[in-house]
N, C-alpha and C positions, 0 to 999 in steps of 0.2 A: 560408497560411491558406486552406481550402477554401469555396468560398460553400457556405452552407447548403442542404439541401433539405428534403425536405416533412418526413421524422423530427426534425429539427432542428427545424421550426417547431413541429412536433407537440409536444417535450418541453416547447421554451416553452411555447406555451399550456396543456397540463398543470399545470406548475407553478405558473404562473397562477392558473389553476382554483383549484388546492389551497391556494393564497397566502389566494387571496380566500374561499374556503370558510371558513379557519382562522381571518382577520380577521371575517367574519359570523359565527359561531361564538363567538367570544371577545368582542366587541361582544353580543351576545342574551345570554351567561354571565353579560357585564357584570362582566368582568376587569378591571382598572386599568391594564393596559400590553398591549393588542390586539396592538402591535406587535411584540413580542416571536416572536408566532407567525405571522405575515409572514414575520419572519427567518429562522427556523426549519428554514419549510418552503425554502426557497434555500440552509440549510445541509446539511438533510439530502437533498434530491432528485438522483437518479441517474439517466442516460441510462438505464442498464441495470435494468429491474426489480428483479430479483433485490439489485439492489446494492443500491437505497435499503430492501429487506426486511431484509438479514440487517443492517445496522445500525440498524434502529428497535428494534427492544427492549432493546439494549446503551444506546441513547442512552436510553429511558427510565427505565432503574434505575440508569443515571451521575446522570442527574439528578435522583431522589429520592435518591440517596445524596447528594450536594451537598447539597441541602435541608435535609436529616437535618444533616449534618454545619453548615452554617453555625446551625442552629436552637438548635445546642450549645455552638458559639463564643460567637456577637456578644453575648448576654444576659450571659453571663458575665466578657466581657470588655472588655466596651466600655467602661469605668472607667481602663482600660489601654492606651491608642493602640497604643502600642509592641507590647506581649506579643498584640495580636487581628492587629497584623499579619506577626509573627513567626508565628502560629497558623497562619492562612490560607497564606503562603507557604509555611510548611513541608509543609503538607497539599497542597498544589497540585505540591509536587517527589517529596513519597513517592510519589501517586498518576502522576505523570510516570514516576517510574523504573520500577516495576511494570507502567504499560502498554506504554512501551516493550520490555522482557521476552518480551512476548506479541505475534507478528508475525500474531493474527486480529484477527476482527473483536471480539472477546471486550475488547480494548484498549479500545476505544470505553468501556467500562463503567469503569475507573477515571482513565483522560483525563477524560470529562465530569465524574466526582465532584468530578473535582482542581478544573479552572474554575469549574462549576456557584457552586461556594462564593466564589470569587472574583467571580462576576458578579452573587451574588443578597447576598454581605456587604458587599463597600467601599458600597452606594450605601447600606444599612441603616443605619450608624451613625449617618447624622441624627436615627432616629426606630427605635433598637434596640426600644421596647415593642413595635411593632407586627413584630416579626421572624418568630414564626408567620404572621398573614398572609401579610405578604411574603414569606416562602419558598412557602410553598403557590398563593400565586398564580402568582410564576414560574414555578414545576414546571407547573403545569395550563396554563400559555401555551407552554412549552415545548415540552412533551407533547402537547397539542392541535395544533402545529404536524406534529411527526415521525407521528403519527397520518393525518393529512391528507392528508402526502406520499405514505405509504404507500399508506393507502387509493387514491389517486387513480393513483396510479403503478402500482396493481394493476390499477386497473379498465379503465380508459380507455386503449385502447392498447399492453397491455403489451410493451416488447420482451427477449425473450428474448436471454439471454446463447451459446446452440446454434449458432447462422450465426455468430458471431464470433468463438469455439472453434474450427470446423472450418476457417475461412478460415486464421484462423493456425495451424490444426496443420497443415492442408497445405503450408504455406509453410513453415512447421519442417520438417517432414520430406520436401522436398523439396531445399530447403536439407545436410538431414542426409545422405539419397543421394547430395549431388554431394561431400559430401568424405568419405563413407565408399568411394565406388565411387574417386577417387582415391588415397588410401589402400591399396586394395586392387590399386590398378592399378599398370602398370607404370613409370607416370613422378608423381612429387611433386613438388609446390612446397612450400618451408617457411614461406615467406611467407604464402603463399595458404592454409595448413591452421593456422597460427597465428590467420589473422584468423577465420578461418571458426569455431575453438575457441572464442574469447570470444565473440565473435556468437551461436553456440549455446547457447551457456550461460546469457547474457545473457538469451536468447526465453526458453530455459526455465523459468528462476526469475519471470519476468514470469506464464506462464502463472498464479500464486500470485493475481493478482488476477481470475479470470475464474475461480476455481474456486471461489470463496466464492458468488457471483450466480449458481453453475448448483447450489450447496446450496438457495437458494431461489427456484428459475427458478420454481415452480407452474405448469408448463406439460406437466408428467409428466418434463419431462427432469431433473430433480432426481433420480431415481433413477439418474441413474451416476455422481452423484458421487464414489462410490467410485472410480469405475474413472477419474474425472479425478486423484483424488489419486495413485492407484497409476501411471496413466498419466505427472506430472510426475516424478514420483521416475525412473521408467524413462528420461525423457527424460535425466533429469541424468546413470544411470548410463552410457548413451550414450560418453560424453564418455573418463571414463578408459578404457574399455574397449578404444574405437575408438584412440584414444591411446599403448593400449599395444601396440597390432597395431602400428602403425606406426612404433614403436620398435624392437618384435623384429623386422620386416621389417629394418628398418635395419641392426642389428645381424646379423643372417644373413647379406645380400646382402656386406657389407664383409667378413666371414670367409670367404666364398664355400661357404655354408653351407645355402643356399637350394635345397634338393631341387629337382628338376623335379615331384615329385608333389605338395609342399607349394606349387611357385607356380601348377600346373593347378589347385588347391585355390581359391587366391584370384583366378586368374582365374575359375573357374567362377561363386564367391560374387561376384565383380563385377559378370556378367551377370545373377545371380537377381536383381540389386539395382536393375538399372537395367531387368531386365521389369516391373517393380512387382507381379508375381506372389505371393500368399499361401497356394499352394498347401500344405498343409502335407505330402504323398509329397514335395515337391520341399527344403523344409526338412531332412525326415529323411533325403533320399539326401545332402544336404551333411553331417550328424549323421554318417554312417556314415563317408563321406569320410574327413573329420577325425578319426575315431577310428581309420585303417585307418593314418593318416601321422601318428597317434603315435609316438615312439620310445620305444623298451623303455629304460628307466631301470638303468644297473647300480648297486651299490652304492656305486662313486663313479664317477661320472654326468662326463662331459665336460662343458664349459661351454657349448658348444651344445646339446649337445643337452638341457639345462634351460633353455637359451633356448628351444630348438624345444619343448620340451611346452608350457611356458608362454605360447608362441605359438597353439598347436592349444587350450588352455583357453581362452585368452579368444575366439577363434572361436566355440567354441562357446556362449558365453558369448551372442556377436554375435548369432548366430542364434536362441537363445531369445528372446532383449529385442527382437529383430524382429520376431518371432512376434506375441508379445505386445502389441505395442504395436499392431499394425492392430487385432487383438481387441480390445483397450479402446479406439481410434478407431470403431473399429464399434460399439459400446455408445453410445457418447457421440452417435454421429449419430442411432441408435436411441431412446436414452432408456431404455436398459435398463438392470437390475443383471449384477452378473458373477456368475456361476454357474457359470463352467469353473475347472479347477484352471489356473493358469499355469506355466508352462516355469521362468523367470527369477524364482525366490520369494527371492532374496538381497537384495532392496531393497525387495520387497512389504510387507512390514512393518513398514518404520523411516519410511514417510512424514508421520509426524509429528514427528520427529525435527527439531529448529530449534536455530539459534546463537542463544544469547541475550548477549548485547553490555552485562556488567556495565558496563565502565568507560564505553561513553561515555552508557547512562543514567543515571549516575551526575553527567556533565557537565553532562547537559542538566537533571537534578532543580537544581545547583546553579547553573545559567545564568539559570532561570525563578525560581528564590527570590533570586537578587539582586534581576534586574530587578524583582521587585513591589516590593522592598524601597526601593531606587531611587526609582523611581513614587512610591509612599506615601512616602515623606520632603520628594520637591518636592512633594506637595500637601498636607501636614499644615505645611510650612515658611511656604509658600507663603499659607495659606488659601482654596486655590482652589477657588470655587465649581463645582460638578460636576466638580472636581477629580476623583473618584471611578471615570470613565470609565478613565485614567490606569493603574493597575494592573489594572483588568480584563480592561484588550486587551492589556498585557504579558502578561497570564498566556494569555491567548487566542493570541497571536500567537508564543508562545515552543512551545507545547500543540502548534497545530497542525503546525507543522515541525521540531518536532525527531528526526524521523526523518534527517533529510536532509543530508549530510555539514557544509555550509555553509547552517545555516538564514538566516543574516543577509539573502542577497539574497531571500527569499521571504519574510521579514517586513518588506522594504521594499518590497516588490510592493503588501501588502496593505495598508500606510500610503499609497500610492498610491492603491491600488481606494477607501480610504476617502476621499480627499481628493475622488475624482468622486465618489464615494457623498454627500460633505458638499455639493458644487455643485450634485449634481441636489434634495439634499433642498432646500435655501436655494430655490432656483428653485420648486417644487414648493410649500413652508411660503409663502412673502410673495409668490407671484406666480398659481397656481392653484386651490389647494385654498380660497381664502377662495371662491373660484367655484362648489365643491362641494357646496349644500343636501343631498344625499341620499346614500343610500352606491348608490345605482347610479352616480350622477353619479360619488361620490370611486374607484369602480371604473375608470370610464372614463377619468378623468384620468389614476392608475397604471399603467392599462394598456400605452401607449407606452413610457415607462421598462421597466418590469420586465420586458414579451417580448420587448427588446434585450437585456437582459441575460439573461436566460434561452437564446438565440439564440445569444449568444456565450459561453455554459457551455458547450457542446455541443462548441468547438474546445479541441484540447489548450490550443495558447498563450496562449487571451486565458479560458480558464476561470476561474482564479484572481481574477484581474480583476473581472470579470461579476461572480462569487460574490459578491466583498468589494464591490463596490460598490452590489449587491443589496439584501445586510445590514444594512450598514452605512446605505446611502441611507433605508432602511426603517424604519431605528433612530430615526437622528436626526430624523427625517420627527414620528416620536413619536405615529403615528394611535392617537387615541382616541375616543371615545365625541361629543366635542364640542371644536371649533378652540380651539386657542391658540397663537396664533402671535407668540413672545418674543422678539427679536433674540438680546438677552445672554443667556439659558439656551442656546439651541441655537447661538450662536458658543460660550461654553465649553465645552459637551458636544461639538462636533467637534473642537475646539482639543486636548482631553484625549484625545480618542479617537487624532488624529493622531498624539499626541505619545507616548505610550503606548506604540506601537508603534515608533516610531522610538528612543527608550531600550532598548526590548528589542530591538530591531537593534545596537544599539551595545555593551550586555552582553555579548548572543551574540556578537558578533566578538570580543569580548576575552576570553568564557570557556571558549565551546564550540567554533566555528568551526575546521572541520580541511578539508585538501583530499582533493580523492576518490584522488590518488597515496596520501596519509599513509594512509588506511585503509584502500590495497587494501594494502597492504605491513604494518599491522598486522594484517589479518585471514590474512593467509600466514604471519606468525612465529606466531601462536596455531595455524595449522593444523600446523606443525611441530612446538610445541613440544607438542601433544597426541600427535604421532607421537612424541615420545621418551619421552615419559609412559609411553605404551604398551609402545612396546621398556623399559625399566624395570621392566616390570609397574605402575605409578600409573595412573590414572586411569583410564578407559574400556578395558575386558580384550574388552569382546563388539566381534567385526568387525563384524556387521551397526551395531551402533552410532556405533561411529569412522567407517567409512565415511561414516551416512548424515550424520553432523554437518561430517564433511572437506567433502563434495559438495554439504553446504546453504550451507557459509561459499564455495568456489569459486565460486557460485551469485552470491554477492555480491559477489563479487572481481571478475565479469566486466562488467556494467554498467559499472564505475568507471572500466576500466580501454578501454572501447570510446571514451571520452570523455581520453584521451589519447593524446600522439605517439606514433607508432609505437615509436623509440628507448624511449622510458618504459617498457618494459612488456616491453625484454627477458625480463627477470628470470622472466618468466611462462611460461619456456618449461618446465621441468618440474613444471607446479603444478600438472597432473591425472596426476600419474605416481604 
């Protein structure tokens, strides 16, 4: 973990300011549970302003959807607890299933629509007659927190995503250039090349997380969002094309069929890459050289001629790709839209094609369904006061981390953050807040704990713990217009929150958890099945769609393989072929 800089402290102060603004407005409007607005600010806030804004609208719509469903379900099923539990659990499961099929910010709409119904519905069973007022109040509190977080993030020292994209793109291009120069050169290292392929694949897919904030950057850079979407697909296409070049060069060298003219072309391309020049004239010269090196294929061509023709075709593709990537990079740096015609069109129109994993989405839905049933069963069987927090947090924990191969450790980490939040909330509730007699004193009292959480939210390793501690701590303090320090409800609620997360972790471990190797092998098997169906004239007949879909899966496989020992990843040698 690096020491926090001024930007980290600025983010923490901004987030705290947004939380206090939401708290003040919630108290001024006289909402019943203002602390929901505070917790929502810490859930919503991101370091990059575009990332906060990108999810704001979908979070608001998802909250409203969950509130509407709760108003429909609770009054009609409150006299049948079993049916109400099944209905809410089924709704959360269905919403989670569809949210996992959409790997864009739109997925937040369905995810929040699901677990918001649990957040509002389970505590409301004690007073079903007031469900409409309760649902409206929760929706207002959550929406207020989202709006305050977005407003402050946009106005106060907004942090653009462009410098982050530029730095990472420069690093990726340097590593890619080093790899390609090695492939085109006269010495190649199989081990190093395979490791670089996997790392470059993972890093290319990681740009998805930066493309969405760019679209909502609001600094003018959002005009280059289309360039970023195309660039990400071009970056992925680099990998199979260069891998194909490497395979064909190896075959021709072994057969003694790599002519001097072709070897000279490879050397010229390696020098062209190493120089870093982007002059169109040099690219045109290399295209011409490639065209003159292409063999004439007879009606029954020799195998080496076919391999050589394929090599020349891939080299021309690479020249086009490289020129396009440099052009797109300039548009992103300048914040301008792409108006020029791109040379490599094969993937330019396929950037929205994504793999949808129905199997894992179904398992995740089953996991959250069972976790809610188990925690509700414990709550009802024991007559636990404030036990409604258990199924609430079970739903939240399962939904938050459903995209992970093994969500259980992440849910356990969230439970640990709830313990930290509960300890902090207890200290505040019974030692500090009784001395706060005005809103100003309340703000000063909350500042140390929440500012510290905000700083740790900027660090990758500590962000989940810090966010969980801030959200759970603010919720357990239950800040309202008047002080109510009752230990029994506080203890019951805290234990229920932690127990709900632990129950969710256990159920997830039994039903849903898989390893990175299992997921990687499964995605590879799906890719090979897609190829087989296409060869049998079933499934995708469009080569563009098939290539884009398979490349997206390769990008999903790559980050999983980087976590495995090299011996476990030997089967990936032909992954990009």
